[in-house]
C-alpha positions, 0 to 999 in steps of 0.5 A, spaced: 500 500 500 502 506 498 504 511 503 500 517 504 504 523 503 505 528 509 503 536 507 507 542 510 504 548 508 508 554 510 505 561 510 507 568 511 503 575 511 504 580 506 510 578 502 511 580 495 512 575 490 519 578 488 522 577 495 526 570 494 533 570 492 533 564 487 527 567 484 531 573 482 532 578 488 539 579 488 539 583 495 535 578 499 538 572 503 533 566 503 537 560 503 532 555 505 527 558 500 532 558 495 533 550 496 526 549 496 525 553 490 530 548 486 526 542 488 519 545 487 514 547 481 514 555 482 508 559 480 511 565 477 504 568 476 500 567 482 495 572 484 491 573 491 484 573 491 483 579 495 489 583 497 487 583 504 488 578 510 481 575 512 478 574 505 485 571 502 485 566 507 478 565 507 479 563 500 484 558 502 479 555 507 473 555 502 477 554 495 472 560 493 473 567 490 470 572 495 464 573 490 462 566 492 465 566 499 461 572 501 468 575 505 471 580 501 474 585 507 477 584 514 470 583 517 466 577 520 461 576 514 461 571 509 456 566 505 460 560 505 457 555 510 462 549 509 467 546 514 473 548 510 478 543 507 483 542 513 477 538 516 478 533 510 485 531 512 483 530 519 477 526 517 482 522 513 486 520 519 491 525 518 495 528 524 493 535 523 496 542 526 495 549 525 501 554 528 500 561 528 496 566 524 490 564 521 485 570 521 479 566 520 474 571 523 468 567 524 472 563 529 478 566 531 481 561 536 477 555 534 479 549 531 478 550 524 478 543 522 485 541 525 486 536 531 491 541 534 492 549 534 497 553 537 494 560 536 498 567 534 493 572 532 496 579 531 492 582 537 493 580 544 487 576 547 487 571 553 485 566 548 491 566 544 496 561 546 502 566 544 499 571 548 499 566 554 506 565 553 508 572 553 504 574 559 506 568 563 513 568 562 519 573 563 517 578 558 510 579 561 511 587 560 512 587 553 505 589 550 507 590 543 510 583 541 508 584 534 511 591 534 508 598 536 502 599 531 498 605 530 502 611 529 508 607 528 505 602 524 510 604 518 516 605 522 521 600 522 523 598 529 527 593 533 523 588 536 522 589 544 523 581 544 529 577 543 530 572 538 528 566 542 521 569 544 520 573 538 513 571 534 516 568 528 521 564 532 515 561 536 512 559 530 518 555 528 519 552 535 512 550 535 512 547 528 519 543 530 516 540 536 510 538 533 514 534 527 519 532 532 513 528 536 508 526 531 507 519 529 511 517 523 506 511 522 500 517 520 501 522 515 501 529 518 498 536 515 502 542 518 500 549 517 506 553 519 503 561 519 508 567 520 505 574 522 511 577 519 513 580 514 506 584 516 507 591 519 510 593 523 516 591 521 520 589 527 525 583 527 529 581 533 536 583 534 541 582 531 537 580 525 535 588 524 542 589 522 542 584 516 541 590 511 544 596 512 546 599 505 541 604 501 535 600 498 533 600 491 529 605 489 521 604 489 518 603 482 514 610 480 510 610 474 511 616 469 504 619 471 504 617 479 497 622 479 494 617 475 494 611 480 491 615 486 485 611 487 489 605 487 492 607 494 489 609 501 491 616 503 492 613 510 499 610 507 502 614 502 509 616 503 507 623 504 501 622 509 506 618 514 512 622 513 516 617 510 523 620 507 527 616 502 532 614 508 526 612 512 523 608 506 530 605 505 530 603 513 523 600 512 525 596 506 531 593 509 527 591 516 522 588 511 527 584 508 530 582 515 523 579 517 523 575 511 530 572 512 528 571 520 522 567 517 527 563 512 531 561 518 525 558 521 523 554 515 530 551 514 529 549 522 523 546 520 525 542 514 531 540 518 527 536 522 523 533 516 530 530 514 532 528 521 526 524 522 526 521 515 520 524 513 522 529 508 522 525 502 515 523 503 513 530 504 509 535 500 511 542 501 507 549 499 510 556 500 506 562 499 503 568 502 496 571 503 497 578 499 503 583 497 506 589 500 507 596 496 513 597 500 514 604 497 512 603 490 507 608 487 509 612 493 505 608 498 505 603 503 500 597 504 496 592 501 488 593 499 491 595 492 490 592 485 497 594 483 502 588 482 506 589 489 500 588 493 496 583 488 502 578 486 504 573 491 510 567 491 507 560 490 511 554 490 510 547 491 515 541 492 512 534 490 517 528 492 519 525 486 518 531 481 524 535 479 523 543 480 520 547 474 517 554 473 510 555 470 508 562 467 500 560 467 496 564 472 493 561 478 490 563 485 490 561 492 483 558 491 487 552 488 490 550 494 485 546 497 483 542 490 491 541 489 492 538 496 486 534 496 488 531 490 496 530 492 493 526 498 488 522 494 482 525 498 476 525 493 472 532 493 467 535 488 470 539 484 464 544 483 465 546 490 471 550 489 473 555 484 480 553 484 483 547 480 488 542 481 494 545 479 497 538 477 491 535 473 493 538 466 487 544 467 490 551 467 486 558 468 486 563 463 484 568 468 483 569 475 479 574 479 481 578 485 476 583 489 477 588 495 470 590 498 464 590 495 458 594 491 459 601 490 465 600 495 469 595 491 475 594 487 475 588 482 480 585 478 481 579 472 488 577 471 491 573 466 499 571 466 500 577 461 495 582 463 489 585 467 483 589 467 481 592 474 474 596 475 474 601 481 466 601 483 468 607 488 470 612 482 466 608 476 473 607 472 476 601 468 483 600 468 487 595 463 494 594 464 499 589 460 505 590 463 508 589 470 509 594 474 504 598 471 505 604 467 499 607 463 492 605 463 491 602 456 483 601 457 480 602 450 473 599 449 474 598 442 480 593 444 477 586 443 481 583 449 479 589 453 472 587 451 473 580 453 476 581 460 470 586 461 465 581 460 468 576 465 469 581 470 462 584 469 459 576 470 464 575 476 461 582 479 454 580 478 455 573 482 458 577 488 455 575 495 458 580 499 454 585 503 459 589 507 463 594 504 466 596 511 467 603 508 472 602 503 470 607 498 472 612 504 478 608 505 481 610 498 477 616 496 476 621 502 482 625 502 485 626 509 478 624 512 482 619 517 488 622 521 494 617 521 495 617 529 494 613 536 488 608 537 488 606 530 491 599 531 493 599 539 492 592 542 486 593 547 486 586 551 492 588 555 490 595 556 489 595 564 496 591 565 499 597 561 496 602 565 498 599 571 505 599 569 505 607 570 507 610 576 502 615 579 502 622 576 504 619 569 499 617 564 500 613 557 495 615 551 492 608 549 
């Protein structure tokens, strides 16, 4: 009887597609990912189904685009009522474990179909395993353990924690512990999900000193004003006061966060090899969405520009040589692909995605942020993409990356064909909560960038108790 494969799903948050040394970035140091890339099928045109955390991750969970799952923003609403694909592995006898951030807001600390979960969500919470680890140990007086947010959200900062207690290291440690103790006679499905390089960019010392030379310049199009609608006023470089030197530090610390994750990935894979499990393990590496990182004069996600839209995806399959693929794909393909690799049957009509190794290929994929009059929608191929911004009622067509000139022309047959596809997708949209996204993009200066926007709240009393009488802090 053929032994069922193990599956290791390595996942990061807000990591651009162009941040792996072996895949064309000469500046970044990623030896573990480089080695993995050499043995993997690398998908060079993977597009996130949503350039924001919750819906992108919900699309993995459900195998559906936001229009069909009903989840299109960092909110709690969804139309999908299924159990998600992780539970299928548990039902089939896999040892299933999730470590780190999952951001499934419908049940933030629930099992999500896994046998075990070691939770590390972004914000402090008494239900969170990492919060308990920090608050119950020698670092209990570190409150902003993922870096200080709010007015420092896009200010590079050295972590207040040593590397040994850093959130990234904790995910690596719990993953290593699971793999070191799991039953070798039963296959495992492990998700190791890192919060970094999501901002604040706060690597531990001395990892913060990995990149200290001046970074490359961000990309700027010929007419930056043409792209105003693609970015939030909250995170433009002018709005948050980022100079060229500050931007270099931001880019360097972002890279340092990725290199520290790479080190953890190397540790995790080393355990697989030491236990003789590596040769029977499928390894997936990806991220939920990208980060503009100064391109077009902005930071952040929530944009249909390639810096936020394109993500890394590589899949190592035992017995298959490394390869590169140019066809477009999406995170909605993760569920059917992994179920197929494990030999677990499923109804293909339940997914928008497809098995990436079945021979079937997408011609186009979709991405969405928000909905209705607040929505931004994209249909993308490996060569081009069409975008509709409902909040400004405007269409954009690009056939180069990074984007430069809007080439939308209704008389262009290709533009017409893509518009028909995207209009059909928008008619199928089940999302009901825009969460003020039109204001997020188009109401200039309405939202001040400052304290209280993203502070932790659940440990507020502990923070206040640390201050002596007569002094106060603004939280």
